[in-house]
C-alpha positions, -999 to +999 in steps of 0.1 A: +567-472+184+601-461+170+625-448+197+653-424+190+688-433+201+695-421+236+729-408+229+718-380+206+690-355+200+672-362+167+664-331+146+633-329+123+614-306+101+579-291+102+568-281+067+538-259+060+544-257+022+545-219+025+536-200-007+558-171-015+546-143-038+551-153-074+551-191-066+524-215-077+513-244-055+529-268-081+563-251-075+558-251-037+551-288-037+582-294-058+603-273-034+589-292-004+600-325-020+634-311-029+638-299+007+628-333+020+653-350-002+681-326+010+669-331+046+673-368+043+709-364+031+715-339+059+705-364+086+671-351+096+650-377+114+614-367+103+597-345+078+562-336+090+534-317+072+510-293+090+473-290+084+460-255+077+429-243+058+418-211+040+453-195+042+467-181+009+502-185+022+500-222+032+495-251+007+494-281+032+456-283+035+454-319+021+480-332+046+478-369+040+481-363+002+513-344+007+527-370+030+524-395+002+541-371-022+570-366+002+573-403+012+572-414-024+601-391-033+624-400-004+639-433+008+643-434+046+633-402+064+602-406+085+572-386+071+541-377+090+515-352+101+523-323+124+495-327+126+462-340+115+436-318+133+414-347+143+382-328+151+381-318+114+380-355+104+364-389+108+386-412+128+378-440+105+389-421+074+421-410+091+428-447+099+422-456+063+444-429+049+473-436+073+470-474+069+473-469+032+504-447+036+519-472+060+514-500+036+529-479+007+559-468+029+564-493+057+580-482+090+582-446+078+549-429+085+540-410+117+505-398+128+506-366+148+472-355+161+460-322+173+426-307+183+430-271+171+411-262+138+442-251+119+421-222+106+396-195+116+363-204+133+342-196+102+362-220+081+363-246+108+325-245+108+325-250+071+348-280+074+327-297+100+295-280+115+297-302+146+333-295+152+330-282+188+313-315+198+342-333+180+367-313+200+352-327+232+354-362+218+391-359+210+401-386+235+374-409+222+383-404+186+420-411+195+409-444+210+389-452+179+420-447+157+440-469+181+413-496+179+412-496+141+450-502+141+447-530+167+447-567+157+419-572+182+395-552+161+390-580+136+358-592+152+343-557+153+314-547+130+332-514+120+367-521+108+396-507+088+410-541+077+442-528+062+451-510+094+448-540+117+481-550+131+501-520+117+524-503+142+513-467+136+532-443+159+508-417+173+519-384+187+498-358+206+503-322+196+496-292+218+501-255+220+486-252+256+484-275+286+452-294+277+469-320+254+498-325+279+473-341+303+459-363+275+494-374+262+505-382+298+473-402+306+475-422+274+512-428+275+519-412+242+547-389+229+540-352+233+549-325+208+547-288+217+542-260+193+567-236+209+575-221+175+543-200+176+528-206+211+557-205+236+538-192+266+529-226+282+559-246+270+574-253+304+541-258+322+529-282+295+562-302+297+560-303+335+524-316+334+534-343+309+565-355+328+548-355+362+516-373+351+530-397+325+516-432+327+536-459+309+516-477+282+520-504+256+530-477+232+556-459+253+574-469+285+590-435+293+580-399+284+591-387+250+589-350+241+595-329+210+594-291+207+594-270+176+614-238+170+618-214+141+653-212+126+667-188+100+704-195+096+728-181+071+766-175+067+764-143+088+741-127+113+735-098+089+724-121+061+701-141+084+686-109+097+679-098+061+663-131+052+642-129+084+623-098+072+600-121+052+591-140+084+586-108+104+561-096+078+543-130+079+540-129+117+526-094+115+500-106+090+490-134+114+487-111+144+467-085+124+445-109+106+459-098+072+476-130+061+493-127+027+518-146+006+553-148+020+571-117+008+607-115-006+632-103+020+643-067+022+670-049+042+661-045+078+647-009+079+643+011+111+605+006+108+608-032+105+632-032+134+607-013+155+579-037+145+601-067+154+603-053+190+566-052+195+557-072+226+531-094+209+555-102+181+583-109+206+562-133+225+552-152+194+588-153+181+604-161+214+619-193+200+629-180+166+666-184+163+681-161+136+717-157+128+750-174+118+758-210+127+774-200+159+746-177+169+719-203+163+740-230+178+742-212+212+705-205+212+697-241+203+720-256+229+704-234+256+669-244+244+677-281+246+693-278+280+664-257+294+636-279+281+652-314+282+632-325+252+641-357+234+638-343+199+638-309+183+617-299+153+624-269+131+602-247+110+616-221+087+597-194+067+622-184+041+612-170+008+641-182-014+641-221-017+679-223-019+683-200+011+659-223+030+679-254+021+711-236+032+695-228+065+685-264+072+720-275+061+736-251+086+712-263+114+721-300+107+758-291+109+754-273+142+734-302+156+762-326+146+787-304+162+767-303+195+764-341+194+801-345+188+809-322+216+787-343+239+769-311+251+734-324+246+733-351+273 
């Protein structure tokens, strides 16, 4: 399993292929690839795609297909799933898909696994009627995938021949404490979704660190946490850009999900909405502002959590403003690294 250098904090991207009003899926996929190419040049470590279903504003439903699209258009950045929602899928088919990806793009593919549906319950039922039973079998399905990638599976009656012997890095994703226990028990890296579910972040990390059992995959705990970042040249411009994200979060909280809207000026009404306790809880780790503003918040987050790697999500309507935000974040991470403040 690839290990990050110990003298710096890698920074990575979580991409949802968010659809803004007026954009087609074709344009969104082109923009995702453009971002991945820029991210590679900026020094980002990974580019992961999330799995979501039945959401008009998110185009990353066929996650493994998009991983191939991104990996095929880049050269060295790691590409993976953040994550594959395993109870939606057959473990054998997941192994086949990711073995294919790993064969096409050697030493560049990551497999992040989660147990949430990535959608509403009605859609989850349509995806897989026995999904709740599959949720309880999550550890067993994880072991199945590991077995399919093992060289020792060659004598088994059920095989994924192209997977056997491939070193496929597997990451356990979580937004509560349940998966922390599993990741620790299995000796696998743990990724927490603090960008939308911050409540149990520190409890989950504590469970993982205190219960971690070394494995053949990982000798020491390895953690990643995701934040939202909207960075611009000034605090005022970042605040203006963030109005799209605020409207999107309100849509999620009210069950009225719509396409990502263009930004507007920060009106008194929007400012009041942004102070709503539910929205504040969900956006606790949304760092909005100039480079210096985001830098201070990011440095504090890294020191408080002690995570090995940070992942960034950004819901920004304009593709060029989004690229600029990720460029600014890469610059501030390099500045923190050079100042030796992350260790």
